[in-house]
N, C-alpha and C positions, 0 to 999 in steps of 0.2 A: 546935363539933363539927368533926371532921376526917374526911374521906372519901377513900379510895383508889379512884380510877377505874382499873380494869384494862382495858387496851386490847388486844383480840385481833385487830384488823384488821392485815392485812399490806401491802396496797396502798393508797397515799394515806391511811395511818393517821392522820396529823396532821389531815387534813381531816375524815375520817369520824368522829373522836371529838369534834369540836366540838359537835354537838347534845347529847351527853351532858354535856359540860362546862357548856354554857349552862344546862342544866336543873339539874344538881347545884349549880351556883354560886348558885342562888336560895335554897338552904337550908343550905349547908355550905361550909366551907373545903375545898379539895381538892388532890390531887396525882395526876398521871397516871403510870402505869408500864405498860410492855409486859408481856404475860403471860409472855414468854420470859425475863424478867429476875427472876422470882419465885424466888429461890434460898433465901432465909432468912425463915422466918415471924417470927422474933424481931425483924427489922428493921421490921415493920409492926404490932407489937402495940399501939402507942399510937394507932392509928386506931380510930375509933368505928364506921365502916361501910365496906363495900365495895360498889361498883357494877361489875358484870361486863358488858362490852359484847358486842355482836353480833360476827359474823365471817363471812367466806366459807369458813373451814375446814369440812371435813366430818368429823364424828366417826366416822361409819360407815366412812370410808376411812382412819382413824387419822392424819389430818393435823393433829390438835390438838397443842398444846404439852404435853409430858409433865411439865415442871416446873410448869405451871399446874395440871394434874390432881393432882399430888402436893400442891401448896399447898392446894387446895380440900379434899382428903381430910382434912387435919388442921386446917383453919381453924376458929376459934371466934368470929371477928368477925362481927357481923350483916351480912348481905349481900342484895343484890337482883341476881339474874341476869336479863339481858335477852336473849331469843332464843337465840343460841349460848351465852351465859353461863348461861342457864336450863338448857339441855341439859347443859352441863358440870357444873353444880351437881348435877343429878340423877344423872349418871353417876358422879361422885366418891363418892356414897353408895350405889352399887349399882344405880341405875336403868339402864334400857336405852334407847338412842337408836336410832331406826329411820329409814330413808330413805323419803320419800314417792314416789308415782308421778310427781308433777309439783310444781313450785314454787308455793307459795301466795304471792300478791303482791296488795297493794292493801288497800282498806278491808274490814274484817270486823266482823260483829256478834258479840260474845262475851256469854255468859250467865253471870252470877255465881250459882253453885250452893251456895255455903257462905258465910255471913256472916263477914266478917273486917274488921278495921280498915284493911286495905290498900285496901278499896273504900269507905271511909267517904265519905258525901256524893255517891255515884254511884248511878245507876239500876241496876236488876237486869240490864238489857241496855245495853251501851255499844259505841260505834263506835271501833275502833282500827285502826292500820296494821300490816299483816303483811308479812313478807318472809323466807320460809324454805322449805327443801327437807326438812329433817329434823325430827323431833318426838320427844317423850318417850313411851315406851310406857306406857299407863295401867296395865296389869297388873303392871308392875315397881315401881310407886311405893310400895306399902305396905311391901314388903320393904326399900326404901331409907329408910323413915321419913318419907315425905311424904304429904300429903293434897292432893286436888284442890280448888281454889277456884273455877275457871271453865273452861268449855269453849265450843266453837263448832261450827258445821256442818262446818268443815274440819279441826278438831283437837279430840280428846278431852281434851287437857291444855293449857289456855291459861294457867293460873296454878296455882302450888303453894306450899305452906308446909310446912316441917319441923314435925313434931308436938312437938318439944321446943325447938329452937333458933330464933333469929330469922333464918331463911334463907327467902327468897322467890325465886320464879322466875316470869317471865312470858314466854310464847312470842312475844307481840306486841312492838311497839316504842313504849314510852311517849314517847321523845324525838321521835317523829314524829307523836304523837297529840294535839297541841294541848293544850287545857285539861284534857281527860280524863287524858292522860299526866302532866301537871303535878300534878294532884290525887293520882294514884297515888304518884308519887315523894314528894310532900309527906307523904302518909300514912305511907309507909315511914320517913321521917326522924322523924316524930312518934312512931311505934312505938319506934324506937331510943332516942329521947330519954326516953320514958316508962320505959324499963328502965335508964336511966343516972342517976347522981347529977347534981346541978346542974353545968352546963358553965361557967357564968360568962359574961361578955360577950366576944364575939369578932366580928370583921368577916370578911366573905367575901373570901378572897384565895387565891392559889395557893401551895402549899408547894413549895419548890424544894430 
């Protein structure tokens, strides 16, 4: 399996993307690319999955990469958006992103409200790490083709899935959420594999 990790961090990006790399590398070969370098979808069509990172960019202030936005609008590769990546995924399909009154930071209890394989082997309530100012507007999701899988006391939209495509988004940070985050990412890759023909034997290494 080959995964493209899309890095949306601007400052210390090589350091901040490391937790994503360490997590993905447990389940898939990978390559990292900056979101501002996503010019041709055809270049990445042989990848089996995308993982979209967090970012300090603020979508409500239009500081996001426009090439990234266009890439996501026409993407067909299964993907898992994390925090900012989750928000951009929703926006690309017509969802609305709003700014909160204050930053949500630290450990949060999220409640799984819809059974889905993304949360296989997890309890109905799980502890995860949050770090965000913006969030996806619940009322905009159905028009964007997404359903809500989880919520929390601080956020009505903690996890989403496209109703037709293998597109998932989580507002929290699996790469900072220890074994729970690892289980979620493993489940995502299991879902992708279940929809794909046999991959054959491969070792985990970085594509250059």
